[in-house]
C-alpha positions in Angstrom: 41.7 -66.1 -43.0 38.4 -66.1 -44.8 36.6 -67.0 -41.5 37.8 -63.7 -39.9 34.3 -62.1 -40.3 32.5 -65.1 -38.9 33.7 -64.2 -35.4 32.9 -61.3 -33.1 35.7 -59.8 -31.0 35.3 -62.2 -28.1 35.3 -65.1 -30.6 38.6 -63.9 -32.1 40.1 -63.4 -28.6 39.1 -67.0 -27.8 40.9 -68.3 -30.9 44.0 -66.4 -29.7 43.7 -67.8 -26.2 43.4 -71.3 -27.5 46.4 -70.6 -29.8 44.4 -71.5 -32.9 45.5 -68.2 -34.4 48.1 -65.6 -33.5 47.5 -61.8 -32.9 49.8 -61.1 -35.9 47.7 -63.3 -38.2 44.6 -61.4 -37.1 46.3 -58.1 -37.6 47.5 -59.0 -41.1 44.1 -60.1 -42.1 42.6 -56.9 -40.8 45.2 -54.9 -42.7 44.6 -56.9 -45.9 40.9 -56.2 -45.7 41.4 -52.5 -45.1 43.8 -52.2 -48.1 41.4 -54.2 -50.3 38.2 -52.4 -49.5 38.8 -49.1 -47.8 39.3 -47.2 -51.1 35.6 -47.9 -51.8 34.5 -46.7 -48.4 37.0 -44.1 -47.1 36.5 -45.3 -43.5 40.1 -45.6 -42.3 42.0 -42.3 -42.6 45.1 -42.9 -40.5 47.0 -46.2 -40.9 48.9 -47.6 -37.9 49.9 -50.9 -39.6 53.6 -51.1 -38.7 52.8 -50.2 -35.1 50.0 -52.8 -35.0 52.4 -55.5 -36.4 54.9 -54.5 -33.7 52.3 -54.7 -30.9 51.0 -58.1 -32.3 54.4 -59.7 -31.8 54.7 -58.9 -28.1 53.6 -61.4 -25.5 49.8 -61.9 -25.4 48.2 -60.1 -22.5 45.5 -61.5 -20.3 43.0 -58.8 -21.5 39.5 -59.9 -22.5 40.1 -58.9 -26.1 43.8 -59.9 -26.3 45.1 -59.9 -29.8 41.9 -58.5 -31.5 42.4 -55.8 -34.2 40.6 -52.5 -33.2 40.0 -49.1 -34.8 39.8 -45.8 -33.1 37.5 -42.9 -34.1 39.7 -39.9 -34.7 37.8 -37.4 -32.6 38.1 -37.7 -28.7 40.3 -40.6 -27.7 43.9 -39.8 -28.2 46.7 -42.3 -28.9 50.1 -41.0 -27.9 52.5 -40.4 -30.8 49.9 -40.6 -33.6 47.8 -38.0 -35.5 44.8 -36.5 -33.8 43.0 -34.5 -36.5 39.3 -34.5 -35.3 38.3 -34.3 -39.0 39.8 -30.8 -39.2 42.1 -29.9 -42.0 44.0 -27.5 -39.8 45.0 -30.4 -37.5 46.3 -32.9 -40.1 49.9 -32.5 -38.7 49.0 -32.6 -35.0 50.4 -35.5 -33.0 48.7 -36.5 -29.7 51.1 -36.0 -26.8 49.4 -38.6 -24.5 46.9 -41.4 -24.3 43.4 -40.4 -23.1 42.1 -42.3 -20.0 39.7 -44.4 -22.1 42.5 -45.2 -24.5 44.5 -46.6 -21.6 41.5 -48.8 -20.7 41.1 -50.0 -24.3 44.7 -51.0 -24.4 44.4 -52.9 -21.1 41.8 -55.1 -22.8 44.5 -56.3 -25.2 43.1 -54.9 -28.4 45.6 -54.0 -31.1 44.9 -50.6 -32.8 45.4 -50.8 -36.6 44.3 -47.3 -37.5 41.9 -44.4 -36.9 38.6 -43.8 -38.6 36.9 -40.9 -40.4 34.7 -38.4 -38.6 33.0 -35.1 -39.5 34.9 -32.0 -38.4 34.7 -31.9 -34.5 31.9 -34.5 -34.7 29.4 -31.8 -35.6 27.3 -33.6 -38.2 25.1 -36.7 -38.4 27.0 -37.7 -41.6 30.7 -38.3 -42.1 31.7 -36.0 -44.9 34.6 -33.8 -43.8 36.4 -31.6 -46.3 39.7 -32.8 -44.8 39.2 -36.4 -45.8 36.0 -36.7 -47.9 32.9 -38.7 -47.3 32.6 -42.2 -45.8 29.9 -44.5 -47.1 27.9 -47.4 -45.8 29.0 -50.8 -47.2 25.4 -51.7 -47.8 25.3 -49.1 -50.7 28.3 -47.0 -51.4 26.1 -44.1 -52.7 24.7 -43.7 -49.2 26.2 -42.3 -46.0 27.5 -44.3 -43.1 26.1 -41.8 -40.7 28.0 -39.7 -38.2 29.9 -38.8 -36.4 31.3 -42.3 -35.8 30.7 -43.1 -39.5 34.2 -44.3 -40.2 34.1 -46.8 -37.3 30.7 -48.1 -38.3 31.6 -48.5 -42.0 34.8 -50.4 -41.0 32.9 -52.9 -38.8 30.1 -53.5 -41.4 32.8 -54.1 -44.1 34.6 -56.6 -41.9 37.8 -54.7 -41.2 37.5 -55.3 -37.5 34.7 -56.8 -35.3 34.3 -53.6 -33.2 35.6 -50.0 -33.1 35.4 -47.0 -30.9 33.0 -44.1 -31.1 31.5 -41.2 -29.2 28.0 -39.9 -29.0 27.1 -36.3 -28.3 23.8 -36.2 -30.3 23.5 -39.7 -31.7 27.0 -40.3 -33.0 27.1 -44.0 -32.0 23.5 -44.8 -32.7 23.1 -43.0 -36.1 26.0 -44.8 -37.8 25.0 -48.1 -36.2 21.6 -47.6 -37.8 23.1 -46.7 -41.2 25.5 -49.7 -41.2 23.3 -52.4 -39.6 25.1 -52.7 -36.3 24.6 -52.6 -32.6 25.4 -49.2 -31.0 24.9 -48.4 -27.3 25.4 -45.0 -25.8 26.1 -45.4 -22.1 24.8 -43.1 -19.4 26.5 -39.8 -18.6 29.5 -40.6 -16.4 29.6 -44.3 -17.2 32.9 -44.1 -19.2 35.9 -41.8 -18.4 36.5 -38.5 -20.0 40.0 -37.7 -18.7 42.4 -36.2 -18.8 40.6 -33.2 -20.5 37.3 -33.4 -18.6 33.7 -33.5 -19.8 32.7 -33.3 -23.4 29.9 -31.1 -24.7 28.7 -30.2 -21.2 28.3 -33.9 -20.4 26.2 -34.6 -23.5 28.9 -36.7 -25.1 29.9 -40.2 -24.0 32.3 -42.6 -25.6 31.9 -46.4 -26.1 32.1 -48.7 -29.1 30.0 -50.0 -32.0 29.8 -53.7 -32.5 28.2 -56.6 -34.5 27.3 -58.5 -31.3 25.7 -57.5 -28.1 28.2 -59.4 -26.0 31.2 -57.5 -27.4 29.6 -54.2 -26.3 28.8 -55.6 -22.8 32.3 -57.0 -22.3 34.0 -53.7 -23.4 31.8 -51.7 -21.1 32.6 -54.1 -18.2 36.3 -53.3 -18.9 36.1 -49.6 -19.3 33.3 -48.3 -17.1 33.8 -46.0 -14.2 35.0 -42.4 -13.7 38.6 -41.2 -13.5 40.5 -38.6 -11.5 38.7 -35.3 -11.7 35.6 -36.9 -13.3 32.7 -34.3 -13.2 30.1 -36.9 -12.7 29.6 -39.7 -10.2 27.2 -42.5 -11.3 26.0 -45.6 -9.4 28.2 -48.5 -10.5 26.5 -51.5 -12.1 25.3 -54.0 -9.6 26.9 -56.9 -11.6 28.8 -57.4 -14.8 27.0 -56.5 -18.0 28.2 -59.9 -19.4 26.0 -61.4 -16.7 23.1 -59.2 -17.7 23.0 -60.5 -21.3 22.4 -64.0 -20.0 19.5 -62.8 -17.9 15.9 -62.8 -19.1 14.6 -59.2 -19.1 11.3 -60.2 -17.7 8.1 -58.5 -18.8 8.9 -54.9 -19.7 6.5 -52.0 -20.1 7.6 -50.5 -23.5 6.2 -47.3 -25.0 6.8 -46.5 -28.6 6.4 -43.5 -31.0 7.2 -42.8 -34.6 6.4 -39.1 -34.5 9.3 -36.7 -35.2 10.0 -34.5 -32.1 10.7 -31.6 -34.4 7.6 -32.1 -36.5 9.3 -33.4 -39.7 8.4 -36.4 -41.8 9.4 -39.9 -40.9 10.1 -42.3 -43.7 7.6 -45.2 -44.0 10.5 -47.7 -43.7 11.5 -46.2 -40.4 7.9 -46.3 -39.2 7.7 -49.9 -40.3 10.9 -50.7 -38.4 9.4 -49.6 -35.2 6.0 -51.2 -35.8 7.8 -54.5 -36.6 9.9 -54.2 -33.4 6.7 -53.4 -31.4 5.1 -56.6 -32.7 8.2 -58.7 -32.0 8.3 -57.3 -28.4 4.7 -58.2 -27.9 5.3 -61.7 -29.1 8.2 -61.9 -26.6 5.7 -61.2 -23.8 6.3 -57.5 -23.2 3.6 -54.9 -22.7 3.8 -52.5 -25.6 1.9 -49.3 -26.0 2.1 -46.3 -28.3 2.9 -43.3 -26.1 5.1 -40.2 -26.4 6.9 -38.5 -23.5 5.7 -35.0 -22.5 8.4 -32.7 -23.7 8.8 -30.0 -26.4 10.9 -31.4 -29.2 11.7 -28.1 -30.8 12.7 -26.6 -27.5 15.0 -29.6 -27.0 16.5 -29.1 -30.4 17.2 -25.4 -29.9 18.7 -26.2 -26.4 20.9 -28.8 -28.0 22.1 -26.5 -30.8 22.8 -23.7 -28.4 25.2 -26.0 -26.6 26.7 -27.1 -30.0 27.2 -23.4 -31.1 28.9 -22.5 -27.8 31.1 -25.6 -27.8 32.2 -25.0 -31.4 33.3 -21.5 -30.6 35.4 -22.9 -27.7 36.8 -25.5 -30.1 38.0 -22.8 -32.5 39.7 -20.9 -29.6 41.2 -24.2 -28.4 42.9 -24.7 -31.8 45.4 -22.1 -30.8 47.0 -24.4 -28.2 47.2 -27.2 -30.8 48.3 -25.2 -33.8 50.6 -22.8 -31.9 48.8 -19.8 -33.4 45.3 -18.4 -33.6 43.0 -20.3 -35.9 41.8 -18.7 -39.1 38.8 -19.4 -41.4 41.2 -21.5 -43.6 41.8 -24.0 -40.8 38.1 -25.2 -40.6 35.1 -25.6 -42.7 32.9 -22.7 -43.5 29.9 -24.2 -41.7 32.1 -24.8 -38.6 33.2 -21.2 -38.6 29.6 -20.0 -38.9 28.5 -22.2 -35.9 31.4 -20.7 -33.9 30.2 -17.2 -34.8 26.7 -18.1 -33.6 28.2 -19.5 -30.4 30.0 -16.2 -29.7 26.7 -14.3 -30.3 24.9 -15.9 -27.4 24.9 -14.4 -24.0 25.6 -16.2 -20.7 21.8 -15.8 -19.9 20.8 -17.5 -23.2 23.3 -20.4 -22.6 22.2 -20.8 -19.0 18.5 -20.8 -20.1 19.2 -23.5 -22.7 21.2 -25.6 -20.2 18.5 -25.3 -17.6 16.1 -27.0 -20.0 18.2 -30.1 -19.8 16.9 -30.7 -16.3 13.3 -30.2 -17.5 13.8 -32.8 -20.1 15.5 -35.2 -17.6 12.6 -34.9 -15.1 10.0 -35.4 -17.8 11.7 -38.6 -18.9 12.1 -39.9 -15.3 8.4 -39.3 -14.8 7.7 -41.2 -18.0 9.8 -44.1 -16.8 7.6 -44.4 -13.7 5.2 -46.0 -16.1 7.4 -47.4 -18.8 10.7 -49.2 -18.5 11.9 -48.5 -22.1 11.1 -46.0 -24.8 11.2 -47.2 -28.4 11.6 -44.9 -31.5 13.2 -45.0 -34.9 17.0 -44.3 -34.6 16.8 -41.8 -37.4 13.9 -40.5 -39.5 15.1 -41.9 -42.8 17.1 -44.8 -44.2 20.8 -43.8 -44.8 20.7 -40.6 -46.8 22.7 -40.4 -50.0 26.1 -38.8 -49.8 25.8 -35.0 -50.0 22.1 -35.1 -49.4 22.4 -33.2 -46.1 25.1 -30.8 -47.2 24.3 -27.0 -47.5 23.2 -26.0 -50.9 25.0 -23.5 -53.1 23.0 -20.4 -52.0 23.4 -21.5 -48.4 27.1 -21.9 -48.8 27.4 -18.4 -50.4 25.4 -17.0 -47.4 27.6 -18.8 -44.9 30.7 -17.3 -46.6 29.3 -13.8 -46.4 28.3 -14.2 -42.8 31.8 -15.5 -42.0 33.6 -12.7 -44.0 31.6 -10.0 -42.3 31.4 -11.6 -38.8 27.6 -11.4 -38.7 27.0 -13.9 -36.0 24.7 -11.6 -34.0 22.8 -10.6 -37.1 22.3 -14.2 -38.1 21.0 -15.0 -34.6 18.7 -12.0 -34.6 17.1 -13.2 -37.8 15.6 -16.2 -36.0 17.8 -18.6 -37.9 18.4 -20.7 -34.8 14.9 -22.1 -34.7 15.0 -22.7 -38.4 18.4 -24.5 -38.1 17.1 -26.6 -35.2 14.3 -28.0 -37.4 16.4 -28.2 -40.6 19.7 -29.7 -39.2 17.9 -32.3 -37.2 15.1 -33.1 -39.6 16.6 -36.5 -40.6 18.2 -37.1 -37.1 15.6 -35.9 -34.6 15.3 -38.8 -32.2 18.8 -39.2 -30.6 19.5 -35.9 -28.9 17.0 -36.5 -26.1 19.2 -39.2 -24.4 22.3 -37.0 -24.7 20.7 -34.0 -22.9 19.1 -36.2 -20.2 22.2 -38.4 -19.8 20.2 -41.6 -20.3 21.5 -44.8 -21.9 20.2 -45.5 -25.4 20.9 -48.1 -28.1 20.3 -48.7 -31.8 19.4 -52.2 -32.6 19.5 -53.5 -36.2 16.2 -55.2 -36.7 15.0 -53.9 -40.1 16.3 -53.6 -43.7 14.5 -51.8 -46.5 13.4 -53.5 -49.7 16.5 -51.9 -51.3 18.7 -53.5 -48.7 19.5 -50.5 -46.5 19.5 -50.9 -42.7 17.1 -49.0 -40.5 17.9 -49.3 -36.7 15.4 -48.8 -33.9 16.3 -46.9 -30.8 15.6 -48.0 -27.2 16.0 -45.5 -24.3 16.2 -46.6 -20.6 16.3 -44.6 -17.3 19.6 -43.0 -16.3 22.1 -45.6 -15.2 20.1 -48.6 -16.4 22.3 -50.0 -19.1 21.5 -53.4 -17.6 17.9 -53.4 -18.9 19.1 -52.4 -22.4 21.6 -55.2 -22.5 19.1 -57.8 -21.3 16.6 -56.6 -23.9 19.2 -56.4 -26.7 20.4 -60.0 -26.0 16.8 -61.2 -26.1 16.2 -59.4 -29.5 19.5 -60.7 -30.9 18.4 -64.2 -30.1 14.8 -63.8 -31.4 15.8 -62.0 -34.6 19.6 -62.6 -35.3 21.5 -60.0 -37.4 25.1 -61.2 -37.1 25.0 -63.2 -40.3 23.6 -60.1 -42.2 26.6 -58.7 -44.1 26.8 -56.4 -47.1 28.2 -57.4 -50.5 30.5 -54.5 -51.3 
């Protein structure tokens, strides 16, 4: 089925509905594409082909995506009876005992899961290069990263394995890979999608949704999956109407602020600056009021607050491994960097964690004040075109230092050396723009509007007020019409 990649998910579902193609034919085509091209990309790490074929031969459901092949990021959403490794070498033999709530909602749409995609260990990095499975690359240039932590999903979509795939975003993990792979990636507001049955993720910073080629697929899936579940820690105002209605609505004249300055003071690549400038020009031509303006918040303070949470959550993840492994985790079960982050997490006091978490409210209020003047905030999605594979990995001396710290348990010593502030700037140097929306809970999206002279995609990010996915969908649909990207596909 050569025309498979010419359709988005809703388009394929329509073919199934009109009986022009069967779910099994779509599944077989998806499998063929994975088998042919995945060795070059390393995007799909767990194959569920036989199960998918079995599901495809059952009666077609009435779900909005009935019969459409789908891939699941192997990090948060669990699929009962199949591996759930989270990019961790110690979990390669772990089998999920139940479906997560979001997985149940995905299944209710009628999608057929053909496999699971690669992710960095515990989703900790902005690139997908876990020791357990190896690096995933962008189909636009296989020497460059697909981003992270939903890098396997994004690479799969860009390569044409499936029209959409699941992902999660705790610090940019939907938007970063969308930018690196030339796709549309929207992170919903905190509380918009369910987190059960385990509860909130990363203190509420992490939210799950999907990466897509078309805006309407993202809108239709959020229509189908949005809303809390039993025990949900957050209650959010439900949308006033379907997001599928929003994408057919003119956004009106929006007040849009933009900035290309890195919040942590690092360099921003000229191509990423050009991407924003071009987007600002396009927005002006579409009738919006566009002005260069930066919100009033301390970017380095935000970065350290974010990393404090990550350190603490990583320490808890290591402890949680005991319930999954049936024994206490050791250094051999996880990567050296992960173990170091956990040591740092254990070195922080309750006072320090509470202080960092309190800053989230400061950032949230600063952004809400900003949105009294501006409807949307525009930035680069990341500060560079997709980095080369291995470019962001710790260097040899750093690795040796990490191993010494781990061996001697020097978490407190490392913290006392002032390493946290240095790490905040260094770890987020290439990915400084996305964490803001995670800590404030705001919806944000990466839109593929720019490609470099070398053919690498550079997304631009739009952030809207808490709960206002509607404005983002309306704007995204307008941009998609004004500067279409669906036909842009890589030659692998």
